[in-house]
Kinemage of the C-alpha trace (Angstrom):
@kinemage 1
@onewidth
@group {chain A} dominant
@subgroup {mainchain}
@vectorlist {calphas} color= white
{ca unk a 1} P 119.114 95.676 67.508
{ca unk a 2} L 119.198 96.415 71.416
{ca unk a 3} L 119.828 99.848 72.052
{ca unk a 4} L 123.296 100.804 73.907
{ca unk a 5} L 123.565 100.741 77.549
{ca unk a 6} L 123.345 103.941 79.445
{ca unk a 7} L 125.355 104.491 82.796
{ca unk a 8} L 122.395 104.284 85.208
{ca unk a 9} L 123.770 104.258 88.747
{ca unk a 10} L 126.567 102.623 91.015
{ca unk a 11} L 126.532 99.882 93.639
{ca unk a 12} L 128.747 99.399 96.182
{ca unk a 13} L 128.916 96.629 98.484
{ca unk a 14} L 129.696 96.754 102.332
{ca unk a 15} L 131.622 93.709 104.108
{ca unk a 16} L 131.652 92.143 107.745
{ca unk a 17} L 135.209 91.535 109.572
{ca unk a 18} L 135.330 88.242 107.441
{ca unk a 19} L 134.573 89.870 103.879
{ca unk a 20} L 131.060 88.544 103.710
{ca unk a 21} L 128.665 91.071 101.945
{ca unk a 22} L 126.432 92.340 104.326
{ca unk a 23} L 124.257 95.137 102.148
{ca unk a 24} L 124.906 97.039 99.019
{ca unk a 25} L 124.491 101.025 98.675
{ca unk a 26} L 123.389 102.716 95.399
{ca unk a 27} L 125.169 105.635 94.257
{ca unk a 28} L 124.054 108.434 91.893
{ca unk a 29} L 125.659 108.531 88.605
{ca unk a 30} L 125.223 110.788 85.363
{ca unk a 31} L 126.267 110.136 81.857
{ca unk a 32} L 127.303 113.654 81.769
{ca unk a 33} L 129.298 113.382 84.559
{ca unk a 34} L 127.142 115.587 86.573
{ca unk a 35} L 126.816 114.761 90.396
{ca unk a 36} L 124.108 114.863 92.952
{ca unk a 37} L 124.844 118.517 93.912
{ca unk a 38} L 124.677 119.610 90.471
{ca unk a 39} L 121.435 118.383 89.730
{ca unk a 40} L 119.827 118.637 93.026
{ca unk a 41} L 119.548 116.077 95.981
{ca unk a 42} L 115.828 115.917 95.553
{ca unk a 43} L 115.974 114.652 91.948
{ca unk a 44} L 119.179 112.427 92.479
{ca unk a 45} L 117.320 110.632 95.064
{ca unk a 46} L 114.337 110.174 92.775
{ca unk a 47} L 116.769 109.131 89.709
{ca unk a 48} L 118.423 106.480 91.400
{ca unk a 49} L 115.313 105.102 92.720
{ca unk a 50} L 113.759 105.014 89.267
{ca unk a 51} L 116.970 103.587 87.669
{ca unk a 52} L 117.311 100.617 89.985
{ca unk a 53} L 113.624 99.467 90.053
{ca unk a 54} L 112.484 100.150 86.737
{ca unk a 55} L 115.675 100.062 84.147
{ca unk a 56} L 116.697 96.670 82.766
{ca unk a 57} L 120.246 95.594 82.934
{ca unk a 58} L 122.507 92.581 82.715
{ca unk a 59} L 122.999 92.274 86.363
{ca unk a 60} L 119.347 91.190 87.183
{ca unk a 61} L 118.986 91.886 91.143
{ca unk a 62} L 118.098 88.732 93.085
{ca unk a 63} L 119.941 89.496 96.361
{ca unk a 64} L 117.882 89.636 99.399
{ca unk a 65} L 120.763 91.783 101.381
{ca unk a 66} L 119.491 95.380 102.472
{ca unk a 67} L 120.246 98.258 100.023
{ca unk a 68} L 121.511 101.709 101.514
{ca unk a 69} L 119.854 104.557 99.425
{ca unk a 70} L 121.321 107.942 99.972
{ca unk a 71} L 118.017 110.357 100.470
{ca unk a 72} L 117.913 114.049 100.282
{ca unk a 73} L 116.712 115.383 103.509
{ca unk a 74} L 114.301 117.541 101.618
{ca unk a 75} L 112.458 114.170 100.177
{ca unk a 76} L 112.287 112.930 103.789
{ca unk a 77} L 110.410 116.336 104.658
{ca unk a 78} L 108.259 116.452 101.654
{ca unk a 79} L 107.221 112.708 101.139
{ca unk a 80} L 105.764 110.210 103.736
{ca unk a 81} L 107.774 107.714 102.855
{ca unk a 82} L 109.736 105.660 99.788
{ca unk a 83} L 107.425 103.421 97.712
{ca unk a 84} L 109.237 100.120 98.541
{ca unk a 85} L 109.203 97.739 101.123
{ca unk a 86} L 110.994 99.251 104.180
{ca unk a 87} L 112.697 96.039 105.192
{ca unk a 88} L 114.183 95.862 101.857
{ca unk a 89} L 116.320 99.505 102.534
{ca unk a 90} L 118.215 101.493 104.794
{ca unk a 91} L 117.488 105.345 103.932
{ca unk a 92} L 120.876 107.271 104.135
{ca unk a 93} L 121.220 110.922 105.256
{ca unk a 94} L 124.035 113.236 104.919
{ca unk a 95} L 122.953 116.494 107.168
{ca unk a 96} L 125.012 119.611 107.084
{ca unk a 97} L 122.620 121.637 108.457
{ca unk a 98} L 122.013 122.529 112.116
{ca unk a 99} L 119.457 120.870 113.884
{ca unk a 100} L 116.059 120.795 112.293
{ca unk a 101} L 112.997 120.011 114.169
{ca unk a 102} L 110.946 119.607 110.992
{ca unk a 103} L 113.405 116.747 109.803
{ca unk a 104} L 113.353 115.474 113.189
{ca unk a 105} L 109.456 114.799 113.086
{ca unk a 106} L 109.679 113.642 109.712
{ca unk a 107} L 112.314 110.987 110.487
{ca unk a 108} L 109.542 109.676 113.403
{ca unk a 109} L 107.100 109.031 110.866
{ca unk a 110} L 109.213 107.301 108.591
{ca unk a 111} L 110.257 105.491 111.593
{ca unk a 112} L 106.731 104.195 112.539
{ca unk a 113} L 106.567 103.213 108.863
{ca unk a 114} L 109.479 100.594 109.505
{ca unk a 115} L 112.057 102.503 107.744
{ca unk a 116} L 115.889 102.535 109.087
{ca unk a 117} L 118.246 105.076 108.908
{ca unk a 118} L 122.146 105.620 108.713
{ca unk a 119} L 123.966 108.592 109.220
{ca unk a 120} L 126.791 109.168 106.721
{ca unk a 121} L 130.164 110.899 107.586
{ca unk a 122} L 129.395 110.930 111.406
{ca unk a 123} L 132.269 112.632 113.315
{ca unk a 124} L 130.843 112.665 116.894
{ca unk a 125} L 130.100 116.308 116.784
{ca unk a 126} L 127.465 117.272 119.129
{ca unk a 127} L 125.244 118.846 116.127
{ca unk a 128} L 124.353 115.461 115.376
{ca unk a 129} L 123.004 114.324 118.748
{ca unk a 130} L 119.351 115.272 118.299
{ca unk a 131} L 119.414 112.781 115.241
{ca unk a 132} L 120.945 109.811 116.918
{ca unk a 133} L 118.046 108.177 118.549
{ca unk a 134} L 116.516 108.106 114.982
{ca unk a 135} L 119.796 106.255 113.658
{ca unk a 136} L 120.027 102.412 112.827
{ca unk a 137} L 123.516 102.845 111.565
{ca unk a 138} L 126.313 105.340 111.938
{ca unk a 139} L 128.751 105.513 109.186
{ca unk a 140} L 132.142 106.638 110.394
{ca unk a 141} L 134.812 108.186 107.816
{ca unk a 142} L 137.929 106.600 109.353
{ca unk a 143} L 140.428 108.560 106.347
{ca unk a 144} L 139.623 112.108 107.675
{ca unk a 145} L 139.359 111.315 111.541
{ca unk a 146} L 141.995 110.639 113.856
{ca unk a 147} L 142.328 107.168 115.195
{ca unk a 148} L 142.152 108.467 118.787
{ca unk a 149} L 139.148 110.356 117.711
{ca unk a 150} L 137.662 107.276 116.504
{ca unk a 151} L 138.307 104.964 119.795
{ca unk a 152} L 137.217 107.914 122.197
{ca unk a 153} L 133.988 108.668 120.134
{ca unk a 154} L 132.884 105.070 119.800
{ca unk a 155} L 133.491 104.256 123.449
{ca unk a 156} L 131.735 107.693 124.417
{ca unk a 157} L 128.587 106.687 122.389
{ca unk a 158} L 128.625 102.985 123.061
{ca unk a 159} L 125.155 102.996 124.730
{ca unk a 160} L 123.558 103.814 121.458
{ca unk a 161} L 121.610 100.838 119.843
{ca unk a 162} L 122.818 101.968 116.172
{ca unk a 163} L 125.379 99.776 114.512
{ca unk a 164} L 128.951 101.312 113.071
{ca unk a 165} L 129.933 101.152 109.673
{ca unk a 166} L 133.643 102.232 108.874
{ca unk a 167} L 133.932 103.995 105.440
{ca unk a 168} L 136.796 104.869 103.291
{ca unk a 169} L 138.949 102.135 103.927
{ca unk a 170} L 141.735 102.509 101.652
{ca unk a 171} L 144.405 99.972 102.613
{ca unk a 172} L 144.839 96.700 104.276
{ca unk a 173} L 146.328 98.332 107.890
{ca unk a 174} L 143.085 100.731 108.209
{ca unk a 175} L 140.983 97.638 107.676
{ca unk a 176} L 142.903 95.679 110.077
{ca unk a 177} L 142.856 98.627 112.767
{ca unk a 178} L 139.042 99.065 112.122
{ca unk a 179} L 138.406 95.541 113.035
{ca unk a 180} L 140.195 95.904 116.170
{ca unk a 181} L 137.370 98.477 117.069
{ca unk a 182} L 134.759 96.108 116.346
{ca unk a 183} L 133.045 97.710 113.490
{ca unk a 184} L 129.861 95.934 112.417
{ca unk a 185} L 130.512 97.033 108.594
{ca unk a 186} L 133.258 97.911 106.192
{ca unk a 187} L 133.259 99.921 102.927
{ca unk a 188} L 135.893 101.398 101.113
{ca unk a 189} L 138.036 101.226 97.935
{ca unk a 190} L 140.476 98.830 99.674
{ca unk a 191} L 137.321 96.480 99.937
{ca unk a 192} L 135.497 96.742 96.596
{ca unk a 193} L 134.900 100.181 94.638
{ca unk a 194} L 131.612 101.091 93.225
{ca unk a 195} L 130.593 99.001 90.383
{ca unk a 196} L 128.872 101.107 87.659
{ca unk a 197} L 125.716 99.516 86.453
{ca unk a 198} L 124.343 100.063 83.071
{ca unk a 199} L 121.595 99.236 81.242
{ca unk a 200} L 118.370 100.547 79.218
{ca unk a 201} L 115.833 103.113 81.256
{ca unk a 202} L 112.086 102.386 80.432
{ca unk a 203} L 110.743 106.130 80.105
{ca unk a 204} L 106.617 106.315 79.595
{ca unk a 205} L 105.227 109.573 78.568
{ca unk a 206} L 103.509 111.589 80.866
{ca unk a 207} L 99.828 111.632 79.785
{ca unk a 208} L 98.587 108.337 81.141
{ca unk a 209} L 100.541 109.095 84.103
{ca unk a 210} L 99.318 112.199 85.422
{ca unk a 211} L 95.878 110.741 84.417
{ca unk a 212} L 96.730 107.931 87.156
{ca unk a 213} L 97.571 110.393 89.806
{ca unk a 214} L 94.226 112.369 89.537
{ca unk a 215} L 92.267 109.206 89.421
{ca unk a 216} L 93.747 107.894 92.502
{ca unk a 217} L 92.409 110.932 94.411
{ca unk a 218} L 89.134 109.812 93.435
{ca unk a 219} L 87.290 108.107 96.281
{ca unk a 220} L 86.351 104.595 96.048
{ca unk a 221} L 88.337 103.670 92.490
{ca unk a 222} L 88.451 100.305 91.887
{ca unk a 223} L 91.625 98.157 91.144
{ca unk a 224} L 90.036 97.364 87.920
{ca unk a 225} L 89.619 100.815 86.958
{ca unk a 226} L 93.108 101.434 87.600
{ca unk a 227} L 94.327 98.364 85.660
{ca unk a 228} L 92.468 99.675 82.596
{ca unk a 229} L 94.114 103.098 83.015
{ca unk a 230} L 97.661 101.409 83.226
{ca unk a 231} L 97.041 98.997 80.463
{ca unk a 232} L 96.336 102.154 78.186
{ca unk a 233} L 100.069 103.079 78.543
{ca unk a 234} L 102.178 100.173 77.339
{ca unk a 235} L 105.109 101.711 78.461
{ca unk a 236} L 104.050 102.895 81.918
{ca unk a 237} L 102.401 98.917 82.117
{ca unk a 238} L 105.911 97.305 81.321
{ca unk a 239} L 107.664 100.001 83.776
{ca unk a 240} L 105.239 99.093 86.863
{ca unk a 241} L 106.014 95.271 86.048
{ca unk a 242} L 109.751 96.115 86.324
{ca unk a 243} L 109.282 98.114 89.792
{ca unk a 244} L 107.525 95.281 91.430
{ca unk a 245} L 110.170 92.722 90.143
{ca unk a 246} L 112.874 94.682 91.663
{ca unk a 247} L 114.766 93.506 94.938
{ca unk a 248} L 113.151 96.188 96.691
{ca unk a 249} L 110.201 94.383 96.919
{ca unk a 250} L 109.321 90.720 97.842
{ca unk a 251} L 106.619 88.976 95.485
{ca unk a 252} L 104.793 86.332 97.048
{ca unk a 253} L 104.141 84.614 93.473
{ca unk a 254} L 104.734 85.244 90.000
{ca unk a 255} L 102.730 87.700 87.865
{ca unk a 256} L 100.372 86.720 85.602
{ca unk a 257} L 98.487 89.787 84.527
{ca unk a 258} L 98.657 93.124 84.802
{ca unk a 259} L 96.064 93.433 87.582
{ca unk a 260} L 97.722 90.988 90.040
{ca unk a 261} L 100.944 93.439 89.761
{ca unk a 262} L 98.856 96.584 90.823
{ca unk a 263} L 97.022 94.983 93.314
{ca unk a 264} L 100.058 93.914 94.829
{ca unk a 265} L 101.775 97.357 94.834
{ca unk a 266} L 98.566 98.608 96.368
{ca unk a 267} L 97.049 102.081 95.291
{ca unk a 268} L 99.324 104.402 97.393
{ca unk a 269} L 102.734 102.795 96.141
{ca unk a 270} L 101.426 103.290 92.927
{ca unk a 271} L 100.544 106.710 93.281
{ca unk a 272} L 103.722 107.518 94.829
{ca unk a 273} L 105.428 105.859 91.576
{ca unk a 274} L 103.514 107.674 89.173
{ca unk a 275} L 104.328 111.038 90.777
{ca unk a 276} L 108.115 109.844 90.682
{ca unk a 277} L 107.632 108.696 86.946
{ca unk a 278} L 105.829 112.156 85.890
{ca unk a 279} L 108.744 114.417 87.978
{ca unk a 280} L 111.496 112.362 85.887
{ca unk a 281} L 109.697 112.346 82.498
{ca unk a 282} L 111.102 113.777 79.748
{ca unk a 283} L 107.583 113.386 77.864
{ca unk a 284} L 108.876 111.987 75.033
{ca unk a 285} L 106.228 109.459 73.843
{ca unk a 286} L 106.592 107.545 70.725
{ca unk a 287} L 102.938 107.088 70.108
{ca unk a 288} L 103.164 104.871 67.001
{ca unk a 289} L 105.288 102.369 68.826
{ca unk a 290} L 102.881 102.553 71.516
{ca unk a 291} L 100.056 101.801 69.202
{ca unk a 292} L 101.553 99.168 67.665
{ca unk a 293} L 102.219 97.284 70.894
{ca unk a 294} L 98.628 98.014 72.081
{ca unk a 295} L 97.239 96.635 68.907
{ca unk a 296} L 98.988 93.486 69.278
{ca unk a 297} L 98.256 92.993 73.177
{ca unk a 298} L 94.660 93.636 72.629
{ca unk a 299} L 94.275 91.465 69.660
{ca unk a 300} L 95.993 88.640 71.542
{ca unk a 301} L 93.464 89.394 74.324
{ca unk a 302} L 90.827 89.087 71.815
{ca unk a 303} L 92.034 85.816 69.876
{ca unk a 304} L 92.046 84.229 73.221
{ca unk a 305} L 88.494 85.218 74.121
{ca unk a 306} L 87.279 83.611 70.788
{ca unk a 307} L 88.910 80.339 71.989
{ca unk a 308} L 86.082 79.028 74.312
{ca unk a 309} L 88.442 76.520 75.852
{ca unk a 310} L 90.906 79.331 76.857
{ca unk a 311} L 89.119 82.598 77.475
{ca unk a 312} L 89.995 82.764 81.310
{ca unk a 313} L 93.294 83.321 79.749
{ca unk a 314} L 92.579 86.559 78.371
{ca unk a 315} L 94.405 88.904 80.632
{ca unk a 316} L 97.288 86.851 80.679
{ca unk a 317} L 97.355 86.895 76.875
{ca unk a 318} L 97.079 90.708 76.889
{ca unk a 319} L 100.150 90.750 78.852
{ca unk a 320} L 102.094 88.255 76.876
{ca unk a 321} L 101.210 90.677 73.868
{ca unk a 322} L 102.320 93.210 75.467
{ca unk a 323} L 105.876 92.105 76.852
{ca unk a 324} L 106.480 90.444 73.053
{ca unk a 325} L 106.339 94.342 71.957
{ca unk a 326} L 109.528 95.577 74.188
{ca unk a 327} L 111.599 95.556 70.924
{ca unk a 328} L 109.073 97.841 69.387
{ca unk a 329} L 108.645 100.135 72.579
{ca unk a 330} L 112.373 100.263 73.927
{ca unk a 331} L 114.456 98.242 71.269
{ca unk a 332} L 115.140 95.828 74.465
{ca unk a 333} L 114.659 92.007 73.381
{ca unk a 334} L 111.963 90.377 75.235
{ca unk a 335} L 114.133 87.714 76.629
{ca unk a 336} L 116.324 90.524 78.137
{ca unk a 337} L 113.302 91.984 79.494
{ca unk a 338} L 112.200 88.832 80.829
{ca unk a 339} L 115.454 87.750 82.400
{ca unk a 340} L 114.514 90.993 84.852
{ca unk a 341} L 111.270 90.464 85.423
{ca unk a 342} L 109.652 87.479 87.254
{ca unk a 343} L 106.468 86.365 85.186
{ca unk a 344} L 104.635 83.277 85.243
{ca unk a 345} L 106.093 80.401 82.842
{ca unk a 346} L 102.877 80.493 80.875
{ca unk a 347} L 103.753 84.162 79.775
{ca unk a 348} L 107.503 83.352 79.285
{ca unk a 349} L 106.868 80.209 77.118
{ca unk a 350} L 104.225 81.997 74.782
{ca unk a 351} L 106.520 85.225 74.271
{ca unk a 352} L 109.852 83.365 73.605
{ca unk a 353} L 108.451 79.949 72.114
{ca unk a 354} L 104.829 80.460 71.398
{ca unk a 355} L 104.106 77.781 73.529
{ca unk a 356} L 100.791 77.057 74.879
{ca unk a 357} L 97.333 78.570 73.753
{ca unk a 358} L 98.741 82.071 74.624
{ca unk a 359} L 101.579 81.451 72.455
{ca unk a 360} L 99.791 79.975 69.403
{ca unk a 361} L 97.448 83.143 69.758
{ca unk a 362} L 100.301 85.413 69.794
{ca unk a 363} L 101.966 83.723 66.717
{ca unk a 364} L 98.619 83.959 64.897
{ca unk a 365} L 98.807 87.698 65.719
{ca unk a 366} L 102.335 88.204 64.500
{ca unk a 367} L 101.623 86.095 61.619
{ca unk a 368} L 98.972 88.607 60.655
{ca unk a 369} L 101.126 91.523 61.120
{ca unk a 370} L 103.610 90.044 58.891
{ca unk a 371} L 101.423 89.279 56.157
{ca unk a 372} L 99.493 92.439 56.353
{ca unk a 373} L 102.880 94.439 56.225
{ca unk a 374} L 103.717 92.484 52.897
{ca unk a 375} L 100.268 93.558 51.267
{ca unk a 376} L 99.335 89.821 51.632
{ca unk a 377} L 95.686 89.731 52.517
{ca unk a 378} L 95.259 86.035 52.049
{ca unk a 379} L 95.642 85.305 55.656
{ca unk a 380} L 93.089 87.881 56.549
{ca unk a 381} L 90.734 86.171 54.006
{ca unk a 382} L 91.129 82.894 55.263
{ca unk a 383} L 90.859 83.445 58.870
{ca unk a 384} L 88.065 85.893 59.489
{ca unk a 385} L 87.645 85.483 63.257
{ca unk a 386} L 91.114 86.303 63.586
{ca unk a 387} L 90.940 89.123 61.012
{ca unk a 388} L 87.883 90.594 63.079
{ca unk a 389} L 90.063 90.248 66.368
{ca unk a 390} L 92.795 92.589 64.550
{ca unk a 391} L 90.663 94.925 63.206
{ca unk a 392} L 88.585 95.417 66.705
{ca unk a 393} L 92.032 95.550 68.374
{ca unk a 394} L 93.158 98.007 66.208
{ca unk a 395} L 90.045 100.536 66.621
{ca unk a 396} L 90.582 100.017 70.504
{ca unk a 397} L 94.269 100.926 70.102
{ca unk a 398} L 93.526 103.933 67.628
{ca unk a 399} L 91.023 105.198 70.567
{ca unk a 400} L 93.659 105.189 73.341
{ca unk a 401} L 96.408 106.795 71.198
{ca unk a 402} L 93.644 109.385 70.264
{ca unk a 403} L 93.043 109.989 74.291
{ca unk a 404} L 96.901 110.034 74.914
{ca unk a 405} L 97.023 113.172 72.651
{ca unk a 406} L 94.586 115.170 74.365
């Protein structure tokens, strides 16, 4: 059975004056009702980003609208960027400290990489003046400021290139008044409350993740080597597939195998994601579930390789076998996972309907698994080549799991 949905984050839209949605803001939420301040802004930033990009939830993201993500200033100063496409996000900051030259320098580095910034709760105070040149959006809390203060403040700063967003709009009168002030965007409970997003978080263990971080520092490491490492942890592999299928990336085409996904993500972004995953991982790895999923995926690959007419599909067969194991790994139905991840029709049809050469190979492996679980060796004895592929795959999976235990 599918696992229960968990509270992952919340999402609140922003509107234009005609009530068209122009963007969304992602908000930290915790099942234990802890706030971002309770767990630390840096951790909250990581958690929101990882949950949004790697979790499986019913509300599959297909919108091309920008997403505002609250990012702690500590994160800005300690990281070179977010591991997403800059054009897809707006980095939102809450600045409570006096002017920080180190932060200003970091903002300039991020800006040069293409990121845009929003200043939350801007109240026209001079303490923000040093940051204004870096801001693309200025959010004004219209509930906490006098109307005359907002009018005079906007007029005094009309030379700025930033767009103005009115927040905390709680009633129609406030909304109508803000429209007369020509804000570019509007946000508040009167327009739309944050919508909680619930789903299932995909959490790999840390062993392979930490190994990938170490290996990515090695000069001249090839994508083939990186792909081999990622494929040895089925949870990490499926999580990476989900990440690049999130709305914070723009895939040029559907994914047919792991290497295609990893090449598209790139070594630097892969390393950033691996570090975030390792930072937040609870370290729980169900090795037997991993062993089973790896065994099936490798058996599908070897089974296809044994078919001279379909040998070119071997890497795709591995991916199909892996995706078919989401029920085992996460108790998430493959159909649910595929609704969240844009894979090729070849993979989808093979997993869901056992269609095509890969689907047939997967069906044969699944039938063999079932027969062996029932103590029926007749299928193995009558399909010697299939059985050999299965035993060979099992030996490979055992070797991988032994390495994960170290």
